[in-house]
N, C-alpha and C positions, 0 to 999 in steps of 0.2 A: 166709458173710460174716465177716470177721475181727472179733474183739472190739474191735480198735483203733478201728474206725469209731464205736464207742459209748463213747468216753471224752471228757472235756473236754481242753483243752490241757495241763492239769496232771496228766492221767492218772487223774482221778476217774471211776470207772465209772458209766455212765448206765444205769439200769434201763429196761426196756421200758415199765413202768407204775408210777406212784406212786399208792398208794391211801390214804395217811394222812400226817399231819405233826403235830408237836407243836402243841398249841393256842397261838395268839398271844394273850398276855395284855396285853402292853404296848401303849401308844398312841404315835403319832408325837409327837416333842417331849419324850419322857420317857426317862430312863435305861433301858436302854443304847442307845437311839436307833437300833435296827435299822431302824425304819420311817421314819426321817428326823429331822432336828434341829429342824424347825419343826412345830408342830401342824397348820398349814394348808398347809405346803409351797408349791407353785406356785399355789394358789388365792390366797395372800397376794400373792406377786410371783414373777415368773419368775426363773430363774437369770440371772446376768450373761452376756450374749453377748460374750465377750472374745476378739476375733480377734488372734492373735499375728502381729505384723508388724514389719518393720524390715529395711532393706537399704541398701546404697550409703552415701550421705552423710545427715547429719541433715536437710538440705533436702529430699531425695527422700523420706525416711521421713515427714517432717512432712506432705508432700502426701498420702501414703497414709493417714495417720491422719485427716486432714480428710475424705478420701473415705469411709473406713469409718464415721466418725461421721455423715456425711451419709446413709449407707445404713442407719443404725439400729443400729450396734454400740453396746453400752452400757457398755463398759469397754475400756481400752487395755492391750495386752500387748506389751512391747518385746523384740525379738530383737536381740542384740548380736553383732558379728562376733567371730571367734576371737581376734584380737589384744587386743580390749577385754576378753574373758573371761579372758585369761591375763596381763593386766597389761603389755602392750606398746603404746607409742604407734604410730601408723600409719607413722611414718618410721623405725621400728626395723627392722634387717635381718631379724629373725624374723617381721615382719609381711608381708614380701614375698609377693605372690600371694594374700593372704587378706583384704586390706582391703575391707570392705563386702560380702563374699561371702555369708556365711550370716546376716548381720544388719547392723545399722547400726554405723558406726565412730564411737566416742566417745573423744575425746582430752582434753577439758577441759570445764569448766563452760560455755564458749562454745558447744560442740556441743549440750549439753543445753538451753541457751537457744533455740537454733535448732530443736531437735527438737520442743519444746513451744510454739513460737511460735503465738500465737492460740488456745492451749488453756489455760483456767484450771484449775490443779491442784486448786483447792478444789471444783470442780464434777465431777470425774471420779475414778474409782479406777484406779490404774495398777499393773500387774504387771510386774516386771522379771526376766527369766530370766538371772540373774547369780549367780555363786557365789564364786569365789576373790576377785574384786574387788567383791563386794557392798557392802562398807563404803564404798568410794569412790563407787560409783554412787548409793547411798542418800544420801551426803553431798552429791552434786551436786543430787539431787532436792530435798533439804531446803533447800539454798542457793537454788535457783530459787524454791521456794515462799515463802521469806522475801522474795526480791526482788519477787515478785508481791503481797506483802502478805497472804498466806494465813495463817490461824490454824493453827499446827503441832499444836494439840490436835485439830483437825478433819480434817486431810488424811489420806487413807487409801489403802492399796494394799498390795502384797506384794513382797518380794524373795525370790528362791528361796533363796539363802544356805545351801544344803544341800551341804556339802563332802564328807560321808561317801560319798554315792553317786558323787561324782566319782572317788574312789579305787577304788570297786568297779566302776564301769560306764562312765564317760564320759571322764575324763582331763583336764578343764580345772582342775587344781589348780595351785597355785604353791608354797605353804609346806608343811612337814611337818604331820601331823595335830594335834599339840598346840597350836602357835601358831594354826593354822586354827580350832580349837575356841575358843581365846581370843577371836579376832576375832568369832566368832558370838555368844558369851555377852556380849561387850562391846556388841554391837548390841542383844541382848535387854534388857540393863540400861539402856542409853541411851534406847531407844525407850519403855520402860515409864514413864519419867519425862517425856521431852520430846515424843515423838510417839506418844501412847497408842493411837491407832486404827490404827497401822501394823502389818501382819502381818509379823513379823520373820523368819519362815522359812516356806518352802513345801517340806515334806519330800517328796521326789520319788521316786515309783516309776516315773515315766514313762520315765526313761532306763535304769532297770534292765530294764524290759520291752523297750525298743528294743534293748538289748544282747543280748536273746535269752532272758530268763527266762520261766518260765510265769506264769500269773495268781497262783497260790499263792505262788510265790517273790517276785513283785513285792510282794504284800501283806505277806508275812512280813518281808522285808528292809527294806521301807519303815518298818514299825512298829518293828522292832528299832532302826533308825537314830533314829526319833522318840524312843524310850525313852532312848537315849544322850543326845540333846539335853536331854531333861527332867532327867536326872540331872546333866548338866553345869551346868545353870542352878540346880538345887537346891544343888549343891556351891558355887556362887558366892553362895549365900544369898538367891536370889530366891524370891518367893512363888509357888508353883505355881498358886494361884487367880487370880493376876494374869497371869503370863507365858503360861500354857497357853492362855489365851483368844486370844492373838495368834499361835498356831501354826496353820498351815494345811497342807494336803496337796495333792499334785499326782499324779493317777493317769492311767494310759493306759487306753484302751478299745479292745480288739481285736475280732475277728470273732465269737467264740463268745458269742452273744447272752446266753444265760441264765447262763453262768459269770461274765460280767462284772457282771451285775446282782447276783448272789449275792456277788461279791467286794466290791462297794461296801457292801452291807448288812452283811456280816461285818466289814468294816473299822471301821464305826462302833461296833459292839458290842465289838470287841476293844480299840479305843482307849479307850472308856469304862472298861473294866476296868483297863487299864494305868494310866490317869491316877488312877483311884480308889485303886488299890493303892499308888501313889506319894504319896497324901495329898490329892488334889484333892477338895474337898467342894462347890465351886460347880459347878452343872450346866453352866454355860457353859464351864468349864475342862475338862469331861469330853467335850465335843462334838467330833467330828471333822468339820471343814469342809473341803471339797475342790474343787479345780478339775480338770476333765478335759480331756484333748486326745485326739482320735481318733488311732489308731495309724499313725504315719508309716511304720513298717517293713512295714505290711500293704499299702501302696500299690504298685501295679505300673506299671512303665514301659510294659509291653505293654497295649494297649487301655485307655489312661488314663481314658477316660470311665466305665469300670466302677468307678472309684474313687468316683464320685458315690454309687453304691449302697452301697459299703462304708462310706463316711463317714456316710451316713444311718442305716444299721444300727447303727453304733457310737454315734452321737449319741443315737439313741433309747434304747439300753441305758443310756447315762450318765444320761439324764433319768429313766428308770424306776428307776435306782439311786439317784437323789436328789442329783445334783451341785449345787453352789452356783454354779459358773460353768463355761463350756464354750468350747473352741476347736474348730472343725471345719476339717480340713485341706483345702487346695485339691486338685482332682483331678490337677493337673499336677506335684505336688511330688516325684514319683519322677524327674522330668526337670529341674526347676529350682525356684527360688523361685516362689511363685504369681504368676501374672499378675493384673491387676485383675479380669478376667472370672472367673477361678477363685476369687479371694477373695470376689467378690460371690455366686457360687452357693453357696459354703461358708457364708456368713452367712445366705443365704435358706433353706438347709436347716434351720438352727436356728429361723428365724422360722416356717417352715411347721410344724415339730414343735410350737412354742410356741402358735401361733394357730389351726392348722387340724386337728391330729390328735386332739384330745380327751384326750390322755394327762395333761394338766395339771388336768383337772376334779376329780379325786379324789386323795387322798394315798395313795402307795404302792399303786398299783392291782394289783400282783401279789402282795401279802401274802396269805398263806393258801393260795396255790397249793401243792399237795403237792410238786411238783417244785422250785419256788423255795425253799421252806422247808427241804427236805432238802438241797438243794445249798448253801444258805447255811451250814447246820451243817457240812457236809463240807469246804467251803472253809476255814471257821474252824478245824476240828480239824486239818486238814493244815498250816495256817499256824502253829498253836501248836507243832507238833512242831519246826519250824524255829526258832521264837523260843526255845523251851526249850534247843535245841542251842546257839544263839548265847549265851544267858545263861550256860550251862555253860562257854563259852569265856572268859567275862569281859566279854561285851558286843560291840557292833558294831565298835568300833575294833579289838579283838583279832581278830575274825572277818575283818576286811578285811586287817589286817596279816599274818595267816597265809595269806591267799589263799583262804580258805574260800568267801566269797560269790562271788568272781570265778570260781572253779572250777565252782561249782554253775550259775552263769549260762552259762558257756561250754559246759558239758555239755548243757544244755537247748537252747542255740542250735544245737549240732552235731546233736542228735537231730532237731530240727525240719527242718533242711536236708536230712538224710538222707531224711526222710519225703516232702519235696517232690520230691527227685530220683528216688526209687523209685516215686512216684505214689501212695503210701499216703495222702498228704494232698493234696487237690485245691486248686490255686490257678487260678481261672478266667482263661483267657487266657495262662497261663504254662505249665502242664503239662497242660492240657485245654482244649478249645474255642479253640485257637490260630488265629491268622491272620497274614498278612504285613503288611497295611496297617493302620497304627495311627490315621491320621487327625488327628493334632495337629501343627500347624506352628508355632504361636506359643509361644515360651518366653521367659522373662525372663533376659537376659544382663547380668551386671555387669562393666563394663569395668575393666581394670587401672589405667586412668588416674586412678581415684579416689584411689589412693595418693598421686599427685602433688598432687592438690587438697588432701588432708588434710595432707600435709607442708608445703605452702605456708601453710596455716592455722596450723600449729604454729609455723613460723618467724615469722610475723607476730605471733602471740600473745607469743612469748618476747621479741620486740623491743620490744613496747609495754607489757608488764606491769612491775610493780615487782619486779625480780629479787632485790633485797635482802630484801624482805618474803617472797618465795617461799622463799628459802634459810633465813631465820629459822624459817619455819613448818615446813619439812622437818626442820631440826635439832631443833626441839622434838618433832616426831613421833618422830624416831629415839630421842631420850632417853626419851620415854614408853614406846616399845616395849621398851626395855631394863629398864624398871621395871614394877611391877604396877599400872598405872593404866589407866582406860578410854581407849581410843584414839579413839573417835568424835569428841570435841570437837576433837582435834588434826587429824584427817582433814578435818573440815568447815572448819576454819580454813585449811588448805592449799588446799583446793578453792576457797574464796572469794577467795584470793589469786591464783587461776588457775594453780596448780601443775597439771601434766598428770597424767593417770592413770598413765602410765609412771614418772614421777618419784616419785609416792607409792608405787607398787608396788615400785620399786627400793629406796626407803628402807627398806621393811619386809623386802625380800630381804636387805639388808645385815645386819639383826639376826636374822631368823628362818632364813635360808638357804632353799634350794629342795629340794623333795622329788623 
């Protein structure tokens, strides 16, 4: 039997038997937080069951949010379509064929008002998966919260706002790295004063993993990016003990059960060391808080109901690894956006783990396992090798600009595919235990006519708003972008005057250029 069968996805060799481990001296809720960031973890309260959703128009997505809330989801997570993510209005020629396809189309504050109709922002936490246009979507959310009369000191949620992984793995960037980093630190600074409970960045390993990295690369590249954001905020004169409390992380969870648990435990320990080394003395600023999503790229179009088992396995690993919030994928997501039935079974998976499995009854139930403790150490050691290499290059921006991260990810993705194709790695229903009948007929289709609906909305908006006020706001934003002032108040002002997302993004394109 080949040795290959007994390694993790990152190539860490797995011994036949583990007979000892370093004694565990630390307690949960104490530095370096290997065992979890709360001393009582899920005995105190369960993770947030935050189902990622958004498609078509704001009206359609609003219906899905009300459905998920009625089914017991405990936090909202908004998926935006590609034009929204890269700063184009739905009526732009670049948006053709993409409006409402992989998320909801948002063109102005009007759409955000519809998206959250009947939902009090003060009563819910919302995560928004948005990066290049994060400042604009956050401005819209703040504008709506103000209209609802919510206290901005109390509203909470997260914007992904992690542009570095876009250059490395995903591609929805607009501006060059330096002005992009400026927008991010402007958000850090603005929110630390005006919206103090908002998580101003969710540093994302998810997309690095989806692009084909190993678990170790996902961990190392994500923390290296996180380190770069910390340094950028410190360079801006922000206090690490304040802003580091508002950073969160977003990890993937794939099929290798024990490696994923070890990855989450190592991540907390490593981040605690990174923040402490950069001057954080407050324990809350040293804690790594993270959201997990089960692995989209692990789902198969063949025998899609098998994905229910994959998602369950991954969700259980995330919980045993100590996640703060969780999204479970729909079983049909290799075929389409999830149907209502698939979204419901995905949520029920979390509820069954939370309320029926017993894994929440004690904190860090796998602590002290010879295998888990050794694997945590090995994942950590392998990740530090990458981080030290990136530090020697001058940090994550340099590692991305030189193509280092992208090449490492591409190499791992290629290796994985070769192993699937030659049968060295089994994918049930794909290269083993195959069948011709798949048995799923219902998929969710998004009609191209949505673009017409959105374009009509934009035309109506532009006809009825105060266009002079919009132009004034955009001119002020352009002048601010040319000078070293915080852009968030200018973006919020433009949004409140009903400037569109595309108009605001174009104003910044005029100053910053495109990457």
